[in-house]
C-alpha positions in Angstrom: 186.9 -0.5 4.5 185.0 -2.9 6.7 181.4 -2.2 7.2 179.2 -4.2 9.5 175.6 -5.0 8.6 173.2 -5.1 11.6 172.4 -8.8 12.1 168.9 -9.6 13.3 168.9 -12.2 16.1 165.3 -13.2 15.7 163.7 -14.4 12.5 162.3 -11.4 10.7 160.0 -11.3 7.7 161.6 -9.3 4.9 158.6 -9.6 2.6 156.7 -6.5 1.5 153.6 -8.5 0.7 151.9 -8.3 4.2 152.3 -4.5 4.2 150.9 -4.2 0.6 148.0 -6.5 1.6 147.2 -4.2 4.6 147.3 -1.2 2.3 144.9 -2.8 -0.1 142.5 -3.8 2.7 142.5 -0.2 4.0 141.8 1.1 0.5 138.9 -1.3 0.1 137.4 -0.2 3.3 138.0 3.5 2.6 139.9 3.6 5.8 142.0 6.5 7.0 144.7 4.0 8.1 146.0 3.8 4.5 148.4 6.6 5.1 149.8 4.9 8.2 150.2 1.7 6.3 151.9 3.5 3.4 154.3 5.1 5.8 155.1 1.6 7.2 155.9 0.4 3.7 158.1 3.5 3.0 160.0 2.9 6.2 160.6 -0.7 5.4 161.8 0.1 1.9 164.1 2.7 3.3 165.5 0.3 5.9 166.1 -2.3 3.1 167.9 0.3 1.0 170.2 1.2 3.9 171.0 -2.5 4.6 171.9 -3.0 0.9 174.1 0.1 0.8 175.9 -1.1 4.0 176.8 -4.4 2.4 180.5 -4.8 1.7 181.5 -4.9 -1.9 178.3 -3.3 -3.2 180.3 -0.3 -4.4 182.5 -2.4 -6.7 181.7 -3.3 -10.3 180.3 -6.7 -11.2 183.6 -7.6 -12.9 185.6 -6.6 -9.8 183.3 -8.7 -7.7 183.8 -11.7 -10.0 187.6 -11.2 -9.8 187.4 -11.1 -5.9 185.2 -14.2 -6.0 187.7 -16.0 -8.2 190.6 -14.9 -5.9 188.8 -16.2 -2.9 188.0 -19.5 -4.6 191.7 -19.9 -5.5 192.7 -19.2 -1.9 190.3 -21.8 -0.6 191.6 -24.4 -3.1 195.2 -23.6 -2.0 194.4 -23.9 1.7 192.6 -27.2 1.1 195.6 -28.5 -0.8 197.9 -27.4 2.0 195.7 -29.1 4.6 195.7 -32.3 2.7 199.4 -32.2 2.3 199.9 -31.4 6.0 197.6 -34.3 7.0 199.6 -36.6 4.8 202.9 -35.6 6.2 202.0 -35.6 9.9 201.0 -38.8 11.6 199.3 -38.1 14.9 199.1 -40.7 17.6 195.5 -40.8 18.6 195.2 -42.3 22.1 192.6 -45.0 22.3 190.5 -44.9 25.4 
């Protein structure tokens, strides 16, 4: 099951600190904007949860993830060995300009 995570083209700040700072400022001023800022924070937290749940492999156990990681490392190692072997067997004539 392949899920795609929405990629953000522009640099986006994933920190919750600016929103929390705005909430505290509104509370210090006894401003009515605190509810609006809290809703922004809730929305950002919900978006983050959705992004985490959309990540591939999140539903598997940590041991299964470790097994998948080990398998991928072995595949990379084998491919690198095959590439080195192929490079050693094949001599390409590189034209000199």
